[in-house]
C-alpha positions as a Markdown table, in Angstrom:
| # | Residue | x | y | z |
|---|---|---|---|---|
| 1 | Unk | 211.8 | 1.3 | 162.2 |
| 2 | Unk | 215.5 | 1.0 | 163.0 |
| 3 | Unk | 218.0 | 3.4 | 161.4 |
| 4 | Unk | 220.0 | 2.0 | 158.5 |
| 5 | Unk | 223.6 | 1.7 | 159.5 |
| 6 | Unk | 225.9 | 4.3 | 158.1 |
| 7 | Unk | 229.5 | 3.8 | 157.2 |
| 8 | Unk | 232.0 | 6.2 | 158.7 |
| 9 | Unk | 235.6 | 6.7 | 157.6 |
| 10 | Unk | 238.1 | 8.2 | 160.0 |
| 11 | Unk | 241.6 | 9.6 | 159.3 |
| 12 | Unk | 243.7 | 8.8 | 162.3 |
| 13 | Unk | 247.2 | 9.7 | 163.5 |
| 14 | Unk | 249.0 | 8.0 | 166.4 |
| 15 | Unk | 252.2 | 7.5 | 168.3 |
| 16 | Unk | 252.5 | 3.7 | 168.2 |
| 17 | Unk | 255.3 | 3.5 | 170.8 |
| 18 | Unk | 253.2 | 2.1 | 173.6 |
| 19 | Unk | 250.9 | -0.2 | 171.5 |
| 20 | Unk | 251.1 | -3.7 | 170.2 |
| 21 | Unk | 250.3 | -2.5 | 166.6 |
| 22 | Unk | 247.0 | -1.6 | 165.2 |
| 23 | Unk | 245.2 | -4.9 | 165.2 |
| 24 | Unk | 243.6 | -6.5 | 168.2 |
| 25 | Unk | 245.7 | -9.4 | 169.6 |
| 26 | Unk | 243.5 | -12.5 | 169.6 |
| 27 | Unk | 245.7 | -14.4 | 172.1 |
| 28 | Unk | 246.0 | -11.3 | 174.3 |
| 29 | Unk | 242.8 | -9.2 | 173.9 |
| 30 | Unk | 243.7 | -6.8 | 176.7 |
| 31 | Unk | 247.1 | -5.8 | 175.3 |
| 32 | Unk | 246.9 | -2.1 | 174.2 |
| 33 | Unk | 246.3 | -1.7 | 170.4 |
| 34 | Unk | 245.1 | 1.2 | 168.3 |
| 35 | Unk | 242.0 | -0.8 | 167.3 |
| 36 | Unk | 241.1 | -1.5 | 170.9 |
| 37 | Unk | 241.4 | 2.2 | 171.9 |
| 38 | Unk | 239.3 | 3.3 | 168.9 |
| 39 | Unk | 236.6 | 0.7 | 169.6 |
| 40 | Unk | 236.4 | 1.7 | 173.2 |
| 41 | Unk | 236.1 | 5.3 | 172.3 |
| 42 | Unk | 233.3 | 4.5 | 169.8 |
| 43 | Unk | 231.5 | 2.6 | 172.5 |
| 44 | Unk | 231.7 | 5.5 | 175.0 |
| 45 | Unk | 230.4 | 7.9 | 172.3 |
| 46 | Unk | 227.7 | 5.8 | 170.7 |
| 47 | Unk | 226.9 | 3.0 | 173.1 |
| 48 | Unk | 227.6 | 0.5 | 170.3 |
| 49 | Unk | 230.1 | -2.3 | 170.3 |
| 50 | Unk | 231.6 | -2.0 | 166.8 |
| 51 | Unk | 234.5 | -3.3 | 164.9 |
| 52 | Unk | 236.8 | -0.9 | 163.0 |
| 53 | Unk | 238.7 | -2.0 | 159.9 |
| 54 | Unk | 242.0 | -0.4 | 158.9 |
| 55 | Unk | 243.4 | 0.2 | 155.5 |
| 56 | Unk | 246.9 | -0.9 | 156.6 |
| 57 | Unk | 247.7 | -2.9 | 159.8 |
| 58 | Unk | 250.7 | -1.3 | 161.4 |
| 59 | Unk | 253.0 | -3.4 | 163.6 |
| 60 | Unk | 254.0 | -3.0 | 167.2 |
| 61 | Unk | 255.7 | 0.4 | 167.7 |
| 62 | Unk | 254.9 | 1.8 | 164.2 |
| 63 | Unk | 253.3 | 5.3 | 164.0 |
| 64 | Unk | 250.8 | 6.8 | 161.6 |
| 65 | Unk | 250.0 | 10.3 | 160.3 |
| 66 | Unk | 247.3 | 9.2 | 157.9 |
| 67 | Unk | 245.8 | 5.8 | 158.9 |
| 68 | Unk | 242.3 | 5.2 | 157.4 |
| 69 | Unk | 239.7 | 3.2 | 159.3 |
| 70 | Unk | 236.0 | 2.5 | 158.8 |
| 71 | Unk | 233.0 | 1.3 | 160.8 |
| 72 | Unk | 229.3 | 0.9 | 160.6 |
| 73 | Unk | 227.0 | 2.7 | 163.1 |
| 74 | Unk | 223.3 | 3.3 | 163.7 |
| 75 | Unk | 224.2 | 6.5 | 165.6 |
| 76 | Unk | 222.7 | 9.8 | 164.4 |
| 77 | Unk | 225.7 | 11.7 | 165.5 |
| 78 | Unk | 226.9 | 14.3 | 162.9 |
| 79 | Unk | 230.1 | 13.3 | 161.1 |
| 80 | Unk | 232.1 | 16.2 | 162.5 |
| 81 | Unk | 231.0 | 15.3 | 166.0 |
| 82 | Unk | 232.7 | 11.9 | 165.6 |
| 83 | Unk | 236.0 | 13.9 | 165.5 |
| 84 | Unk | 235.4 | 15.9 | 168.6 |
| 85 | Unk | 233.6 | 13.1 | 170.5 |
| 86 | Unk | 236.1 | 10.4 | 169.8 |
| 87 | Unk | 239.0 | 12.6 | 170.6 |
| 88 | Unk | 237.4 | 13.3 | 174.0 |
| 89 | Unk | 237.6 | 9.6 | 174.8 |
| 90 | Unk | 240.8 | 8.6 | 173.1 |
| 91 | Unk | 244.2 | 8.8 | 174.8 |
| 92 | Unk | 246.5 | 11.7 | 173.8 |
| 93 | Unk | 248.7 | 9.5 | 171.6 |
| 94 | Unk | 245.8 | 8.7 | 169.3 |
| 95 | Unk | 243.9 | 11.5 | 167.4 |
| 96 | Unk | 241.0 | 11.4 | 164.9 |
| 97 | Unk | 241.9 | 14.1 | 162.3 |
| 98 | Unk | 238.7 | 13.9 | 160.1 |
| 99 | Unk | 235.6 | 11.9 | 159.6 |
| 100 | Unk | 233.5 | 11.2 | 156.5 |
| 101 | Unk | 230.2 | 9.5 | 155.7 |
| 102 | Unk | 230.7 | 7.1 | 152.7 |
| 103 | Unk | 228.7 | 4.6 | 150.7 |
| 104 | Unk | 228.0 | 1.4 | 152.5 |
| 105 | Unk | 229.9 | -0.6 | 149.8 |
| 106 | Unk | 233.1 | 1.3 | 150.3 |
| 107 | Unk | 236.0 | -0.8 | 151.5 |
| 108 | Unk | 239.0 | 1.0 | 153.0 |
| 109 | Unk | 241.4 | -1.9 | 152.1 |
| 110 | Unk | 240.3 | -3.1 | 148.7 |
| 111 | Unk | 239.7 | 0.4 | 147.2 |
| 112 | Unk | 243.1 | 1.8 | 148.4 |
| 113 | Unk | 245.2 | 2.5 | 145.3 |
| 114 | Unk | 248.5 | 2.8 | 147.2 |
| 115 | Unk | 250.0 | 3.3 | 150.6 |
| 116 | Unk | 252.8 | 5.7 | 151.5 |
| 117 | Unk | 255.4 | 5.1 | 154.3 |
| 118 | Unk | 258.4 | 7.0 | 155.6 |
| 119 | Unk | 261.2 | 5.7 | 157.6 |
| 120 | Unk | 263.3 | 8.2 | 159.6 |
| 121 | Unk | 267.0 | 7.6 | 160.3 |
| 122 | Unk | 268.8 | 10.0 | 162.7 |
| 123 | Unk | 272.4 | 10.1 | 161.3 |
| 124 | Unk | 274.5 | 11.7 | 164.0 |
| 125 | Unk | 276.7 | 10.5 | 166.9 |
| 126 | Unk | 274.6 | 12.1 | 169.7 |
| 127 | Unk | 271.1 | 10.9 | 170.6 |
| 128 | Unk | 268.0 | 13.2 | 170.2 |
| 129 | Unk | 265.8 | 13.6 | 173.2 |
| 130 | Unk | 263.1 | 15.0 | 171.0 |
| 131 | Unk | 263.2 | 12.4 | 168.2 |
| 132 | Unk | 264.2 | 9.3 | 170.1 |
| 133 | Unk | 260.6 | 7.8 | 169.8 |
| 134 | Unk | 260.3 | 8.6 | 166.1 |
| 135 | Unk | 263.6 | 7.8 | 164.5 |
| 136 | Unk | 266.4 | 5.2 | 164.5 |
| 137 | Unk | 269.8 | 6.6 | 165.4 |
| 138 | Unk | 272.8 | 5.5 | 163.3 |
| 139 | Unk | 275.9 | 7.2 | 164.6 |
| 140 | Unk | 278.1 | 6.1 | 161.7 |
| 141 | Unk | 278.1 | 8.6 | 158.7 |
| 142 | Unk | 275.9 | 7.1 | 156.0 |
| 143 | Unk | 276.4 | 7.5 | 152.2 |
| 144 | Unk | 272.9 | 8.8 | 151.5 |
| 145 | Unk | 273.5 | 9.1 | 147.7 |
| 146 | Unk | 274.3 | 5.4 | 147.4 |
| 147 | Unk | 271.3 | 4.5 | 149.5 |
| 148 | Unk | 269.1 | 6.6 | 147.2 |
| 149 | Unk | 270.5 | 4.9 | 144.1 |
| 150 | Unk | 269.9 | 1.5 | 145.6 |
| 151 | Unk | 266.3 | 2.4 | 146.6 |
| 152 | Unk | 265.5 | 3.4 | 143.0 |
| 153 | Unk | 266.0 | -0.2 | 141.9 |
| 154 | Unk | 262.8 | -1.1 | 143.7 |
| 155 | Unk | 260.6 | 1.1 | 141.6 |
| 156 | Unk | 258.4 | -0.9 | 139.3 |
| 157 | Unk | 256.7 | -4.3 | 139.6 |
| 158 | Unk | 258.9 | -6.8 | 141.4 |
| 159 | Unk | 258.8 | -10.0 | 143.4 |
| 160 | Unk | 259.8 | -8.6 | 146.8 |
| 161 | Unk | 259.8 | -11.8 | 148.8 |
| 162 | Unk | 263.5 | -11.3 | 149.8 |
| 163 | Unk | 262.3 | -8.3 | 151.9 |
| 164 | Unk | 260.0 | -10.3 | 154.1 |
| 165 | Unk | 260.1 | -13.4 | 156.2 |
| 166 | Unk | 258.8 | -16.8 | 155.7 |
| 167 | Unk | 255.3 | -16.7 | 154.1 |
| 168 | Unk | 252.6 | -19.2 | 153.3 |
| 169 | Unk | 252.7 | -20.7 | 149.8 |
| 170 | Unk | 249.4 | -18.9 | 148.8 |
| 171 | Unk | 250.8 | -15.4 | 149.6 |
| 172 | Unk | 251.5 | -13.3 | 146.4 |
| 173 | Unk | 254.8 | -11.4 | 146.8 |
| 174 | Unk | 254.8 | -9.3 | 143.7 |
| 175 | Unk | 254.3 | -5.6 | 144.5 |
| 176 | Unk | 254.1 | -2.5 | 142.4 |
| 177 | Unk | 256.3 | 0.3 | 143.8 |
| 178 | Unk | 255.7 | 3.8 | 142.4 |
| 179 | Unk | 258.2 | 5.7 | 144.7 |
| 180 | Unk | 261.3 | 4.6 | 146.5 |
| 181 | Unk | 264.0 | 7.2 | 147.5 |
| 182 | Unk | 266.2 | 8.3 | 150.3 |
| 183 | Unk | 266.2 | 12.1 | 151.1 |
| 184 | Unk | 268.8 | 13.8 | 153.2 |
| 185 | Unk | 267.7 | 16.6 | 155.5 |
| 186 | Unk | 270.6 | 17.8 | 157.6 |
| 187 | Unk | 271.2 | 15.0 | 160.1 |
| 188 | Unk | 268.0 | 13.1 | 159.2 |
| 189 | Unk | 267.7 | 10.6 | 156.3 |
| 190 | Unk | 264.1 | 9.8 | 155.2 |
| 191 | Unk | 263.3 | 6.7 | 153.2 |
| 192 | Unk | 260.1 | 7.3 | 151.2 |
| 193 | Unk | 258.2 | 4.3 | 149.8 |
| 194 | Unk | 254.9 | 4.2 | 148.0 |
| 195 | Unk | 253.4 | 0.9 | 146.7 |
| 196 | Unk | 250.0 | -0.7 | 146.0 |
| 197 | Unk | 250.5 | -2.8 | 149.2 |
| 198 | Unk | 253.3 | -4.1 | 151.4 |
| 199 | Unk | 254.5 | -7.5 | 152.6 |
| 200 | Unk | 255.0 | -8.0 | 156.4 |
| 201 | Unk | 258.1 | -6.1 | 157.6 |
| 202 | Unk | 259.0 | -5.2 | 154.0 |
| 203 | Unk | 260.0 | -1.6 | 154.7 |
| 204 | Unk | 262.0 | -2.3 | 157.9 |
| 205 | Unk | 263.9 | -5.1 | 156.1 |
| 206 | Unk | 264.4 | -2.8 | 153.1 |
| 207 | Unk | 265.8 | -0.1 | 155.4 |
| 208 | Unk | 268.1 | -2.6 | 157.0 |
| 209 | Unk | 269.6 | -3.5 | 153.5 |
| 210 | Unk | 269.8 | 0.1 | 152.6 |
| 211 | Unk | 271.8 | 0.8 | 155.7 |
| 212 | Unk | 274.3 | -1.9 | 154.7 |
| 213 | Unk | 274.7 | 0.1 | 151.4 |
| 214 | Unk | 275.0 | 3.4 | 153.4 |
| 215 | Unk | 277.8 | 2.0 | 155.6 |
| 216 | Unk | 279.7 | 0.6 | 152.6 |
| 217 | Unk | 279.1 | -3.0 | 153.6 |
| 218 | Unk | 277.3 | -3.6 | 150.3 |
| 219 | Unk | 277.1 | -1.9 | 147.0 |
| 220 | Unk | 274.1 | -1.1 | 144.8 |
| 221 | Unk | 274.7 | -4.3 | 142.8 |
| 222 | Unk | 274.6 | -6.3 | 145.9 |
| 223 | Unk | 271.3 | -4.8 | 146.9 |
| 224 | Unk | 269.9 | -5.7 | 143.5 |
| 225 | Unk | 271.2 | -9.3 | 144.0 |
| 226 | Unk | 269.1 | -9.5 | 147.2 |
| 227 | Unk | 266.0 | -8.5 | 145.3 |
| 228 | Unk | 266.6 | -10.8 | 142.4 |
| 229 | Unk | 267.4 | -13.8 | 144.6 |
| 230 | Unk | 263.7 | -13.9 | 145.6 |
| 231 | Unk | 264.6 | -15.7 | 148.9 |
| 232 | Unk | 262.5 | -14.9 | 152.0 |
| 233 | Unk | 264.4 | -13.2 | 154.8 |
| 234 | Unk | 267.5 | -12.3 | 152.7 |
| 235 | Unk | 267.3 | -8.6 | 153.3 |
| 236 | Unk | 268.1 | -6.9 | 156.6 |
| 237 | Unk | 268.9 | -6.7 | 159.4 |
| 238 | Unk | 265.4 | -5.4 | 160.2 |
| 239 | Unk | 265.3 | -1.8 | 161.3 |
| 240 | Unk | 263.5 | -0.9 | 164.6 |
| 241 | Unk | 259.8 | -0.1 | 164.3 |
| 242 | Unk | 260.1 | 3.3 | 165.9 |
| 243 | Unk | 261.4 | 5.0 | 162.8 |
| 244 | Unk | 258.4 | 3.9 | 160.6 |
| 245 | Unk | 255.4 | 6.0 | 159.8 |
| 246 | Unk | 252.3 | 5.3 | 157.7 |
| 247 | Unk | 251.9 | 8.6 | 156.0 |
| 248 | Unk | 248.9 | 8.3 | 153.7 |
| 249 | Unk | 246.4 | 5.9 | 152.1 |
| 250 | Unk | 245.6 | 7.0 | 148.5 |
| 251 | Unk | 242.2 | 6.4 | 146.8 |
| 252 | Unk | 240.9 | 7.0 | 143.3 |
| 253 | Unk | 238.4 | 9.5 | 144.5 |
| 254 | Unk | 238.3 | 11.8 | 147.6 |
| 255 | Unk | 235.9 | 11.0 | 150.4 |
| 256 | Unk | 234.2 | 14.4 | 150.0 |
| 257 | Unk | 233.4 | 17.1 | 152.5 |
| 258 | Unk | 233.0 | 16.4 | 156.2 |
| 259 | Unk | 229.5 | 16.8 | 157.3 |
């Protein structure tokens, strides 16, 4: 009798610099993606050709500290051994932090309550050798307080279509934002945003608009006008991917203990 497939959830961190996003590229299946590397590692560990599903599909060059993925397996490998085993086969810029065995019905996308992202802005006139892959340098002094005030206007339930590009007519663009703020840490500004889900390029376009506020090219009222206009592609210009991190996926209940 065959083993009943188990569902495994992984917490994954990665440096997305050298990858074409999380998701496999249908037109270019050999292009490096996080999904491709994870599936290759699973095959080397278990001998199974499996598909992994991510809670949030990060774009080209975007990083993650707390991506959540799942897959089904007939392997009898202990859950903790998935961590050590997969890390043995993964490249150094992708790491499995934890693994959990969950109910077969659990869906990492549908059951996610919210997603948390950070965007890092290096606000100084000299580049950083250490942070160049993980932040966007803006040499002009930014008004972080005004950026923070503008960002607060996004909290609540809003139609955020102005912060994305052209979308199909069936795509819902109302999102529920529970946190939106700009924090200043010496020469680094960090834009924190938490929402139930995100539109394509929403955060990077939002950062672009906030930078206009920070440079004095637009006031808080103008930022609100962009949101209220509800016109695709109005916010920007889009900030580079390298400053964006998926920090955490939140669920109503914890996954439980690793075993």
